[in-house]
C-alpha positions in Angstrom: 10.3 5.7 -24.5 7.9 4.5 -27.1 4.4 4.1 -25.8 2.4 1.0 -26.6 -0.9 -0.5 -25.5 -1.1 -3.2 -22.8 -0.9 -6.7 -24.1 -3.8 -8.1 -22.0 -2.9 -11.7 -22.7 0.6 -11.2 -21.4 -0.6 -9.2 -18.4 -3.1 -11.9 -17.4 -0.5 -14.6 -17.8 1.7 -12.7 -15.4 -1.1 -12.7 -12.9 -0.9 -16.5 -12.7 2.8 -16.2 -11.9 2.4 -13.4 -9.3 1.6 -13.8 -5.6 -0.4 -10.0 -4.1 -14.6 14.9 8.8 -15.6 12.8 11.7 -19.1 11.5 11.9 -20.7 11.8 15.4 -23.1 9.0 15.0 -22.2 5.4 14.3 -25.7 4.5 13.1 -26.5 4.4 9.5 -29.4 6.8 8.8 -32.5 6.2 6.7 -33.5 9.5 5.0 -36.7 10.0 3.0 -35.9 10.8 -0.7 -38.8 11.5 -3.0 -36.6 11.5 -6.1 -35.0 8.1 -5.6 -36.2 5.4 -7.9 -35.7 1.6 -8.1 -34.5 -0.6 -5.3 -31.1 -0.8 -3.6 -29.0 -3.9 -3.9 -30.5 -5.4 -0.7 -33.8 -5.5 1.0 -32.1 -3.9 4.0 -32.0 -0.7 2.1 -35.7 -0.1 2.8 -38.4 1.1 0.5 -37.7 2.7 -2.9 -38.5 6.2 -1.6 -35.8 5.9 1.1 -32.0 6.2 1.1 -29.8 4.1 3.4 -26.7 6.0 4.4 -23.6 4.0 5.3 -20.7 5.7 7.1 -17.4 4.8 5.4 -13.9 5.5 6.6 -11.8 5.2 3.5 -8.6 6.7 2.0 -9.4 10.0 0.2 -6.4 12.4 0.1 -4.8 12.3 -3.3 -5.7 11.3 -6.9 -4.7 7.7 -6.3 -7.4 7.5 -3.5 -9.9 10.1 -4.5 -10.5 9.1 -8.1 -11.2 5.3 -7.6 -13.5 6.3 -4.7 -15.4 8.8 -6.9 -15.6 6.2 -9.7 -17.0 3.6 -7.3 -19.5 6.0 -5.9 -20.8 6.9 -9.3 -21.1 3.2 -10.2 -22.9 2.5 -6.9 -25.5 5.1 -7.7 -26.3 3.2 -10.8 -26.4 -0.3 -9.2 -27.9 0.7 -5.8 -29.6 4.0 -6.1 -31.0 3.8 -2.6 -27.6 3.6 -1.0 -25.5 6.7 -0.1 -22.0 6.7 1.3 -21.2 9.2 4.1 -17.4 9.6 3.7 -15.2 10.2 6.7 -11.8 10.6 5.1 -9.1 8.2 6.4 -6.3 10.0 8.3 -2.7 9.3 7.7 -2.1 8.4 11.4 -1.4 4.7 11.5 -5.1 3.9 12.2 -5.2 5.9 15.5 -8.5 7.7 14.6 -10.1 4.4 13.6 -8.9 2.7 16.8 -10.4 5.6 18.8 -13.7 5.0 17.0 -13.5 1.3 18.0 -12.7 2.2 21.6 -15.7 4.6 21.8 -18.2 2.3 20.0 -18.4 4.7 17.1 -17.3 2.4 14.3 -18.1 3.2 10.6 -20.1 0.7 8.6 -17.2 0.1 6.1 -13.5 0.9 6.6 -10.1 0.4 5.2 -8.1 -2.3 7.0 -4.6 -3.7 6.6 -3.5 -7.0 8.2 -2.2 -5.5 11.4 -5.5 -3.8 12.0 -7.4 -7.0 11.0 -5.6 -8.9 13.7 -6.2 -6.3 16.4 -9.9 -5.9 15.5 -10.5 -9.6 15.2 -9.4 -9.9 18.9 -11.5 -6.9 19.9 -14.5 -8.1 17.8 -14.6 -4.9 15.8 -14.5 -6.6 12.4 -17.1 -8.8 10.7 -16.1 -12.3 9.6 -17.1 -12.6 6.0 -16.5 -16.3 5.4 -20.1 -17.3 4.6 -21.2 -14.1 2.8 -22.4 -14.7 -0.8 -20.3 -11.6 -1.8 -17.2 -13.5 -0.6 -18.0 -16.5 -2.8 -18.7 -14.3 -5.8 -15.4 -12.4 -5.4 -13.4 -15.6 -5.1 -14.9 -16.8 -8.3 -13.5 -13.7 -10.1 -10.1 -13.5 -8.5 -6.9 -13.8 -10.7 -4.9 -16.9 -9.9 -2.7 -16.4 -6.8 -4.5 -13.4 -5.5 -7.3 -15.3 -3.8 -5.0 -15.9 -0.9 -5.3 -12.2 -0.1 -8.9 -12.8 1.1 -7.8 -15.2 3.8 -6.1 -14.3 7.1 -3.8 -16.7 9.0 -6.7 -17.9 11.1 -8.5 -19.1 8.0 -11.2 -16.3 8.1 -12.0 -13.6 5.6 -12.2 -10.1 7.1 -11.8 -7.7 4.2 -12.2 -7.5 0.4 -9.1 -6.7 -1.5 -9.2 -4.5 -4.6 -5.5 -4.4 -5.6 -2.9 -6.9 -6.5 0.5 -7.1 -4.7 2.0 -3.7 -4.5 5.8 -3.2 -4.2 8.1 -0.3 -3.4 10.4 1.4 -5.9 12.6 4.5 -5.9 11.5 7.5 -8.0 13.9 10.1 -9.2 13.9 13.4 -11.0 16.0 13.2 -14.2 16.6 16.9 -14.3 18.0 17.1 -10.8 20.1 14.0 -11.4 21.6 15.7 -14.5 22.1 19.0 -12.7 24.0 17.3 -9.9 26.0 15.0 -12.3 24.5 11.8 -10.9 24.1 8.8 -13.2 20.9 6.8 -13.1 20.0 4.2 -12.0 22.0 4.1 -8.8 23.0 0.5 -8.4 25.2 0.3 -5.4 25.4 1.9 -1.9 28.7 3.5 -2.7 27.1 5.2 -5.7 24.1 6.2 -3.4 26.4 7.7 -0.8 28.4 9.6 -3.5 25.1 10.8 -5.1 23.8 12.2 -1.7 27.0 14.3 -1.4 26.5 15.7 -5.0 22.9 16.6 -4.3 23.7 18.3 -1.1 26.5 20.3 -2.7 23.9 21.6 -5.2 21.4 22.5 -2.5 19.1 19.7 -3.5 17.4 17.5 -0.9 18.5 13.9 -1.8 15.2 12.2 -0.9 11.7 13.1 0.3 10.1 10.5 2.6 6.9 10.8 4.6 8.4 9.2 7.7 5.6 10.5 9.9 4.0 7.2 8.7 5.8 4.3 10.1 5.0 1.9 7.3 7.1 3.8 4.8 10.3 3.6 6.9 9.5 -0.1 7.5 9.2 -0.5 3.8 12.4 1.4 3.2 14.3 -0.9 5.5 12.7 -4.0 3.9 13.9 -2.7 0.5 17.5 -2.9 1.9 16.8 -6.3 3.4 15.5 -7.8 0.2 18.8 -7.3 -1.6 20.2 -10.0 0.7 17.1 -11.8 1.9 14.4 -11.9 -0.7 11.8 -13.4 1.7 11.8 -10.1 3.7 10.9 -10.5 7.3 9.4 -14.0 7.1 12.6 -15.8 8.2 12.6 -13.8 11.5 9.5 -15.8 12.7 11.3 -19.0 13.7 11.2 -20.7 17.0 14.6 -20.5 18.7 15.8 -17.5 16.6 17.0 -14.9 19.1 19.7 -13.1 17.2 19.2 -10.9 14.2 20.6 -12.6 11.1 23.3 -10.9 9.0 21.1 -9.6 6.2 19.0 -7.6 8.7 22.1 -6.2 10.5 23.6 -5.3 7.1 20.4 -3.5 6.2 20.3 -1.5 9.4 24.0 -0.6 9.0 23.3 0.6 5.4 20.2 2.6 6.7 22.4 4.3 9.3 25.1 5.1 6.7 22.6 6.6 4.3 21.2 8.7 7.2 24.7 9.9 8.2 25.4 10.8 4.6 22.3 13.1 4.7 19.7 11.1 2.7 16.9 12.1 5.1 15.6 15.5 6.0 16.1 16.1 9.8 12.3 16.8 10.0 11.4 13.6 8.1 9.5 11.9 11.0 7.2 15.0 11.1 6.6 14.9 7.3 3.4 13.5 5.9 2.7 12.3 2.4 1.4 15.6 1.1 4.5 17.4 2.3 7.0 14.8 1.0 5.4 14.5 -2.4 5.2 18.2 -2.7 9.0 18.5 -2.2 9.6 15.9 -4.9 7.0 17.3 -7.4 8.2 20.9 -7.0 11.8 19.9 -7.9 13.2 20.3 -4.4 14.1 16.6 -3.8 15.9 14.3 -6.1 14.3 11.1 -5.0 11.0 9.8 -3.5 10.1 6.4 -2.1 6.7 4.9 -2.5 4.9 2.0 -4.2 4.4 1.5 -7.9 0.9 3.1 -7.5 2.7 6.5 -7.3 3.5 6.2 -11.0 0.3 8.0 -12.1 0.7 11.0 -9.7 4.4 11.2 -10.6 3.7 11.2 -14.3 1.0 13.9 -13.9 3.3 16.1 -11.9 6.7 15.6 -13.6 5.9 14.2 -17.0 9.0 12.9 -18.8 11.3 14.2 -16.0 10.6 11.3 -13.7 11.5 7.7 -13.8 12.0 4.9 -11.2 14.8 2.6 -10.3 15.3 -0.7 -8.5 16.7 -0.9 -4.9 20.5 -0.5 -4.9 22.6 -3.3 -3.4 26.1 -3.8 -2.0 27.6 -4.4 -5.4 26.5 -4.5 -9.1 26.4 -8.3 -9.2 24.0 -8.4 -6.2 22.0 -5.6 -7.8 21.5 -7.6 -11.0 20.7 -10.8 -9.2 18.2 -9.3 -6.8 16.5 -6.5 -8.7 13.5 -8.7 -9.6 13.0 -9.8 -6.0 10.3 -7.3 -5.2 9.9 -5.3 -2.0 6.3 -6.1 -1.4 4.3 -8.9 0.1 0.7 -10.2 -0.5 -1.4 -9.7 2.6 -5.0 -9.8 3.6 -6.6 -6.3 3.7 -9.1 -4.1 2.0 -12.7 -3.1 2.7 -13.9 -4.4 6.1 -17.3 -4.2 7.8 -18.1 -3.4 11.4 -20.2 -6.0 13.2 -22.1 -3.2 14.9 -23.4 -1.8 11.6 -27.2 -1.5 11.6 -27.3 -2.5 8.0 -24.6 -5.2 8.1 -25.8 -7.3 5.2 -26.0 -4.3 2.9 -22.6 -3.0 4.1 -21.1 -6.4 3.1 -22.6 -6.1 -0.4 -21.3 -2.6 -0.7 -17.8 -3.4 0.5 -17.6 -6.2 -2.1 -19.0 -3.8 -4.8 -16.3 -1.2 -3.8 -13.5 -3.8 -4.2 -14.8 -4.6 -7.7 -15.1 -1.0 -8.8 -11.7 0.0 -7.4 -10.1 -2.8 -9.3 -12.1 -1.9 -12.4 -11.0 1.8 -12.2 -7.3 0.9 -11.9 -7.5 -1.5 -14.8 -9.7 0.4 -17.2 -9.0 4.0 -16.4 -5.3 3.8 -15.6 -4.2 0.7 -17.6 -2.9 -0.8 -14.4 -2.8 -4.6 -14.7 -1.8 -5.1 -11.0 -5.3 -5.8 -9.7 -6.7 -8.8 -7.9 -9.9 -9.3 -9.9 -10.5 -10.3 -13.5 -11.8 -7.5 -15.6 -13.5 -8.7 -18.8 -13.5 -5.3 -20.5 -10.4 -4.4 -22.7 -8.0 -1.7 -21.8 -8.3 1.1 -24.4 -5.7 3.6 -23.1 -1.9 3.8 -23.3 -0.2 3.3 -19.9 2.3 5.9 -18.7 5.9 5.0 -19.7 6.8 4.1 -16.1 3.9 1.6 -16.0 4.8 0.3 -19.4 8.2 -0.5 -17.9 6.5 -2.4 -15.1 4.5 -4.4 -17.7 7.3 -5.1 -20.1 10.3 -5.3 -17.8 9.2 -6.3 -14.3 6.1 -8.5 -14.4 7.5 -11.1 -16.8 10.7 -11.4 -14.8 9.5 -11.3 -11.2 11.5 -13.8 -9.0 9.1 -13.4 -6.1 7.8 -11.1 -3.4 8.9 -10.9 0.2 6.8 -13.5 2.1 4.1 -12.3 4.4 5.0 -12.4 8.1 2.2 -12.6 10.7 3.6 -11.5 14.1 2.0 -8.2 15.2 4.6 -7.7 17.8 7.4 -8.1 15.2 5.7 -5.8 12.8 5.0 -3.1 15.4 8.6 -3.3 16.5 9.8 -2.9 12.9 7.5 0.1 12.5 8.8 1.8 15.6 12.4 1.1 15.2 12.7 1.8 11.5 11.1 5.2 12.1 13.6 5.7 14.8 16.4 4.9 12.4 15.6 8.1 10.5 16.2 10.1 13.7 19.6 11.5 14.6 21.0 9.8 17.7 19.3 6.4 17.1 21.7 4.1 15.4 21.8 0.6 13.8 23.3 -1.0 17.0 20.3 0.2 19.0 18.0 -1.0 16.3 19.6 -4.5 16.3 19.4 -4.7 20.1 15.8 -3.7 20.1 14.8 -6.2 17.4 16.7 -9.0 19.2 14.7 -8.3 22.3 11.5 -8.8 20.3 12.9 -12.0 18.7 13.6 -13.5 22.1 10.0 -12.7 23.1 8.2 -14.0 20.0 10.4 -17.0 19.2 10.8 -18.6 22.6 
């Protein structure tokens, strides 16, 4: 594929059309530092010869999470030389470690939060409301059209600062392994997908690597199947009086089960984390890998020209063509949140907003990634990877829409649990449907 530089005007036009280890002490510490000069970004940082340490619980486990953090920290040292971040790396455990911190009164000053966590922590008063912070107003002034909604939760409050745009899930595949097994790409229909699985298994190739130890990825996989029939995703399930699972969701669970029975998933998939699953794909042992478009950079670095991505298959080619630009992703509040218990709360709010800006800046300037929430005034001067160029040229101008955001924590938790169970032998689509209908009867009465 011929490479070309990002057309920034087109990318920004698309934005307008788009919708979305452990520290023992919770207290931030003030440590004398004779070499520090200047003042921090807030008077709460203390005198110029002191450093204010803020404990942060942020994602830091691969290039996609380490590099933007390192970039932001370097920029923070320039802007706020008296502030130092004490990183407690985020665990891939569905927020269990962070919830333990909350239960024991050991919250970090700043932490990563998705919408489910925001709702839970808003109820338990473990997350700061940022509505009136000057940093919130400043960020809103610089948001790309449509993305400002990601700052506001359903209750009308702002709890976290978003750095990214609306991500969406795609299927990555190894071109060499597809050719070796005689599988044509892209796979467009489920019949083709089932046939491909058999060919891969006959060649001793794992059909797909998935880090199903994390429930959100199995949830996302199921949603990918759903969006071929219902582009709004799970949103239509939150309707008063809806007690039976509609046909698109039953079809998706049936397809999920059929793919499992065909051998798409490793028997140990629910004990496999991201590092293990990505290693299988990047070492040429698995033909496919499921993750968001953000995986493009790691995939390119590891597999070069041997990797590409494809849209979610559908029941037939007509549906595939009609639905491929209905993206499996939904804009939702989330990002960098602040604990109300922080001894340097005002400074932590400033730093959280600063991190959001710098994460977006890193993605846009260092990776030529136009899918960010904030306007970046500096021009992109690098060539995007071919897979990202496909996103820029092929996907962004043609997006029909994203799945709509659904708010029910009970529904989302049930989807997490039951989609993960769908990967397991002995748990089938009928049991999935029954479990989900029990939840619908509870939340929609």
